[in-house]
N, C-alpha and C positions, 0 to 999 in steps of 0.2 A: 167233507168234500171240499177240495181245494182246486181253484181254477187259475191258471196263469193267463195274464193278459199282456199284450204287447202291440205296438203299432209302429210301422215303418212306411212312410208315405212320400211319394213323389210322382208328379205328372211330368213325364219326360218328352219334351218336344225335340225330335231328332233333326228338325230343320233349324234349330237354334244354334248359334255359334258360341254359346256361353255355358261350358260344362258346370255341373253342380258338384262342389267339393265338400270336404269334411266340415269346414267352417260355415257352410251355407245351411246346415241342419240345426234346427232348434231341438234340444234334447231334454227330456224329463225322465228321471230314473227313480225306481222304487216308489216310495210314498209320495214323492213330488209329482209323480204321474197322477195319482189319485187327487191330490190337492189341485192340480192344474186343470184337470179335465172333468171333475165331478159335476160341476154346474154348467157345463157347456152343452152344445148340441151335437157334439162329435159322437161317432159310434162308440168310442171308448167310454163316454158317459153312460151309454146304454149298458155296456159291460159292467160298469161300476154299480149302476142302479140294479142290475140283475142279481147282484150278491144278496141284497136285502130281499128282493122279490122271490128269488128261487132258492135262497138258503145256502149259498156257498161262500167260502173264504177266498178273498182275492190274493193272488201272488203277483204284484205288479213288477214288470221287468223294465221295459223302456217304451217311450213314445218319441219317435224322431220324424220330423217333417221339414220340408224345404219348399220355398216358392218355386213354381214350375219354371223350368229352363231346359237346357240341353241335358244329355245323358248324365248319369251319376258316375263319378269317377270310381275306379277300382278301390282306392283307399277309403272313400266315403261308404261305399256299399259294404265292403268287408268289415269296416269298423262297427257299423250298426247291426249287421247280421251276427257278428261275433259276440256283441253284447247280449243279444237275444239268446244265442246258443249257450253262452256262459251262464246266464241266469237260469236257464233250464237245467244245465248240468250241475251247477253248484248250489242251487237253491233247494227248497224242500220238494218232496215228491208231489206231483200234481195228478189230478184225476181227469183233467181236460185242459185244452188250450183255446183261447179266443185271440185271433190274430187280425188286426186292422191293417189292411194293405190297400193301396190305391187301385192297383190293377193296370196302371199304365206306366210303371217304372221301367226304364231302360238303363241298364248299367253296362259299363265297358265289358264286352264279351258275353253279355246276357241280354238279348233283345226282350225277353219276358222275365225280368228280374224278380217280379213277385212270385212267379212259379218256382224260380230257383230258391227263393226264401222259404217257401212252403216245403220244398224238397229237403232242405237242410234241417228244418224244424222236425219234419217227419222222421228223418234219420236219427235225430236226437231223442225224440220221445218214444219211438217205436210204433208198431202198428196197432197196439191195443189201446192207446190213449186217444180218445176222440179229439179232433181239431175242427173248429168251425171258423171260417174266414169271412170277413166282410170286404166289399169293394165299393169304390165310387161308381157312379152311373157311367162315367167316361172311362171305362176299362176295356182293355183288349184281352180277352180270356182265352188262353191256350188249353188244349185238351189235357196236358199233363198236370195242370193245377187241379182240374176237376178230378183227376185220377188219384191225387195224393191227399186232398182234403176230404173230410167226411161230409161237409156241407159248405156251400157258398151262398151268401146273402148280399144282394146289391141294392143300393139306394133306388127308390122308386120315383124320385122327383127330380126335376130340373126346371128352375133353380132348386138346389138341394135344401130341403127342409125336414127330411125324415131320417137323418143319420142316427139320431138317438134311438128311434123306434126300431131301426134295422139292427142296432146293437143289442137291444132287448130281444128281438126275434132270434138273433144268433145265439144269445145266451139261453133262451128257452129250448132251442133245438139241442144245444150241447148238454144241458142238464138232463133232458129226457134220454139222451143217448147214454150218458154216464149211468143213469138208473136202469138202463135196459128197457125203458118203455118204448123206444123207437130204435130202428136201425137205419140211419140215413143212407140213401144211395142217390147218385146224381146222374142226370143226362144233360149233355150240352149239344145245342144246335147252333150253327153259324151260317145263316143265309149269305150268299155271295153278293153282298151289297156294301156300300159305304153310305152311312148317314151323315151328310153334311151337317155341321153344327147348327145351321139355320133351321133344321128340323128336330132339334133335340128337346124342345119344350114339351114336357109331359102333360101340359094342360090343354094342348091343341092337337089337332090332327096333323100328321098321320100317327104320331106316337101315342096320343091320348087313348084311342080305342084299343091299341095293343096292350097298354099298361092296365086298362080296365080288365082285359082278358086275364092278365096275370093275377090281379087282385081277386077276381072272381074264382079263379082256380084254387087259390089258397084257402078258400072256404069249403072245399070239397074234402071228403074223408081220404086220409092217406097221403095228402099233399102237405108237406112241411114248409115248402117255400117255392115260389116261382119268381124268377128275376129276369129282367130284360136290361142288358147293358147296351147303350147306344154306340159304344166304341169311342176311341180317341183317334181322330183322323190325322193328328200331327205327330204320330209315332209311326215311322215307316218300318214296321215289324211284320213277321210272317202271319200272325193271327189278328192283324188290325181289322176292326169292323164290329158290327153288332153281334151280340150273343144272347141266347136264351138258355137259362139254367133252371131245371126243375129238380127239386129234391123231394123224394117220396120215402115213405116208411117201408123200406125193404122191397119195393116193387120197381125194378129197373125198367120193365116193359112199359109200365104206366108213365114213368118219367120220360122215357123216349117218345111215347105217343104224344104227350102234351107239348114237349119241347119242339117236336117236328110240326105239330099243328100250328103253334104260334109262329114258327119259322116260315111256314108256307103262307100264312096270312101276311107276314111282313113282306115276303117276296111278291105276293099279289098286289101289294101297294107300291111297288117299285116306281111306277110311272108318276107317282106323287113326289118323288124324291129328286126331281130335277129343279135345282134352284133357279128361280126367275128373279134375279136381282141385277140392278144396274152396275155398270163398271164405274170407276171414279169420275170420269168425264160426264157420264150420263147422270150420276147422282148429284153432282154439283149443279148441272143444268136444271134438274128437277127442283133442287132447293132454291135456286135463284128465282124460279117462276112460281114457287108455291105461295099461296095466300095465307098460309098458316105460319105461326111463330111460337116457339122456336122450331127449327128443323134440325134433327140430329143425323149426322152422317157417320156410320159405324163401320170401321174396317175389321171384319170378323177375323181376318188372318193376322191381325196385330194385337191380339188380346193378351195382355200381360198375365192374366190369370190362366192362360193356356200356354204359357212359356215363351211368348214372343218378346220382342225387344221394346216395344212402345215408342219406337222412333220412325215408324213408317211415314213416308212423305207423299204417297200417291194422292191422297185427298188434298193435302196442303199444296202440292204442285198445281192441281187443277183450280184451287181457289185463287192462286196467284195468276195463272194463265188466263182464267176467265174474268179477272179483275172484279171479283166479288167484294162487296163492302159489308161490314158489320158482322164479323164472324170471330169465333174463338177456336183455336186448334191446340190441343195439348200434345206435347212431345217430351220424351225422355232425352234430354240433352244437357248434361252437367256442364260442359264447356261453354255452351251458349248462355246458360243461366249465370255462370261465373262472370262472363263478359258483361252481362247486364248489371250485375251487382257492382262490378268495378266501375262501370260508367256512371251509375247513380241515377236517381229519380230525375226525370225530365231531360236526361241527356240522350243523344242520338247514338245508335249502334248500327253496325253493318257487319254481318257475318253469315256463314253457311250453317243452316239449322237442320237437324235430323239426318237420318240415313247414314250415321257414322258407324254403327255396330258391324254391319256386313253389307254385302252387295245384293241382298234379297229383299230389302224393304224400301227401295227407291233411292234416288240420288239426293244428296243434300241440296236444300233450297236456299237461294240467296235472300236474306231478310234485311230490310232496312227500315228503321223506324225509331220511335221515341220510347224510352223506358217509362 
């Protein structure tokens, strides 16, 4: 029994002005994939561990990943998909495919690029070879992906700590499907909600009780997997938002029943999804008057790990306007850093900091001070 494994991952922020090109992707091919990922906590490591646990031979193709930013260029998308397809076409015959995709990739011309990747792989391997896909918890899942894959498994934690376990779970489902022990079928439910990232923590309400429902469901007979994806709100695509995917052993009605049940529960909790957070001026005011130290002010919309620029000046502007003393603000500003290096230690500098990437992250702020 031989199983092909591959990964192609990117979280695409369509509000970013920095496209993701060919050279932005780190690429591991063939045996290098196994060496690189074997001892990590990536779902690919779960695929690799599954070979020993479930008795299959690995055919490693590629693993490609890039730091979140704007959409993936046509050249970058086609290069990595072509490598996967070429591996499947020119390599040894396989009994199944494990595919690690982020679930929030947007490529030029393909708002749901991961579904497009699954479509191309399905056309390459045919309808008789089972394929199981894994996704990040921050994924926007379209119906067409669920139609083309045999099973989809999504991380159950945020912060993410269960990727390897989900890879093993995917491998288990695939092996049982190859042996004919199960016939995976899937149902998808998408309640008409947007989960602000403020509510994505799986250890607290409102997501925690929903995730417990999913975990409990997986203990029931006939349920192969139950996944909840919170969605990725920084991709402006047709199927943005939370998803519930239930995989059963041949019983589509059972899958639909449970997917809709969790979807309804999520809808019933909608009043808990209104963020009660201060704006930058209020946040700085609260910090000034706090009797605790230190106080952290976090701009959720400027998360580099979510594809933003890291040079938002909204909080910095308020710190300056309100004449706050004793603070540290981190910004991505290579030109500003270079000016400080050129000036030297203890020298004075005067320049515009931050807000250089685009017009969506605040205006540059005038900075004067000593290096």
